[in-house]
C-alpha positions in Angstrom: -20.4 3.7 28.8 -18.1 2.6 25.9 -18.2 3.2 22.1 -20.5 0.8 20.4 -23.1 0.6 23.2 -26.7 1.2 22.5 -29.4 1.8 25.1 -33.1 1.3 25.5 -34.3 3.6 28.3 -37.4 5.1 30.1 -37.6 8.6 31.3 -40.5 9.7 33.4 -42.1 12.9 34.5 -42.7 13.8 38.2 -46.3 12.8 37.7 -45.0 9.4 36.3 -45.8 9.9 32.6 -43.5 7.5 30.8 -41.4 7.7 27.6 -39.6 4.8 26.1 -36.6 5.5 23.7 -33.4 4.1 22.2 -30.1 5.9 21.7 -26.4 5.3 21.1 -25.4 8.1 23.5 -27.5 7.8 26.8 -25.7 10.7 28.5 -26.4 13.1 25.6 -30.0 11.9 25.0 -31.0 12.2 28.7 -29.5 15.7 28.7 -31.7 16.5 25.7 -34.6 15.2 27.7 -33.7 17.4 30.7 -33.4 20.5 28.4 -36.5 19.8 26.3 -34.2 20.0 23.2 -37.0 18.6 20.9 -40.6 19.2 20.7 -42.8 16.2 21.2 -44.2 13.8 23.8 -41.4 13.9 26.2 -40.9 17.7 26.3 -44.7 18.3 26.4 -45.1 16.0 29.4 -41.7 16.9 31.0 -40.4 13.3 30.9 -36.8 14.1 32.0 -35.9 11.7 34.8 -34.0 8.6 33.8 -35.7 5.7 35.7 -34.6 2.6 33.7 -32.1 1.6 31.0 -30.6 -1.5 29.4 -27.4 -1.6 27.2 -26.9 -3.6 24.1 -23.9 -4.1 21.8 -26.1 -4.4 18.7 -28.4 -1.4 17.8 -31.0 -3.9 16.3 -31.4 -5.5 19.8 -31.9 -2.1 21.4 -34.5 -1.1 18.8 -36.3 -4.5 19.2 -36.4 -4.0 22.9 -37.7 -0.5 22.5 -40.5 -1.7 20.2 -41.3 -4.4 22.8 -41.6 -2.1 25.7 -43.6 0.4 23.7 -46.1 -2.5 23.2 -46.4 -3.2 26.9 -49.2 -1.8 29.0 -48.3 0.8 31.5 -48.5 -1.5 34.5 -45.9 -3.9 33.1 -43.5 -1.0 32.4 -43.9 0.2 35.9 -43.1 -3.3 37.2 -39.9 -3.3 35.2 -38.8 0.0 36.6 -39.7 -1.0 40.2 -37.7 -4.2 39.9 -34.5 -2.3 39.0 -35.3 1.0 40.6 -37.8 0.6 43.4 -38.0 4.3 44.3 -38.0 5.5 40.7 -35.1 7.8 41.5 -33.5 9.7 38.6 -30.6 7.5 37.7 -28.9 10.4 35.9 -29.1 12.9 38.8 -25.3 13.0 39.3 -24.3 12.8 35.7 -24.4 16.5 35.0 -22.7 19.4 36.6 -21.8 21.3 33.5 -22.4 25.1 33.3 -25.1 25.9 30.7 -22.7 27.0 28.0 -21.0 23.6 28.1 -24.3 21.8 28.0 -25.2 23.7 24.8 -21.9 22.6 23.2 -22.4 19.1 24.3 -25.9 19.0 22.9 -24.6 20.5 19.7 -22.1 17.7 19.4 -19.1 19.9 20.0 -16.1 18.5 22.0 -15.5 20.0 25.4 
């Protein structure tokens, strides 16, 4: 992922509760979901598995896509996920092998 990329994404819980979001740093944001860094819907329902994402060069397009997906019914979101990721595997499962102290620094925005 390069500088200037923006992402609309869906994270899911093991029980298939879905959360739609938008970010400029997908790696960091998914790690925040995995660590429950913020109180709210995704941490309450343990939505921490990245099951779908799209990238955009323009943040407004990513925001527009996020709003569009949030307006969709659950079945339509699931169909979108299944088209790109039929087994709903965690697309970020191999992204992180940091020790916990490095994860905290990364989440805090510190350089490694």
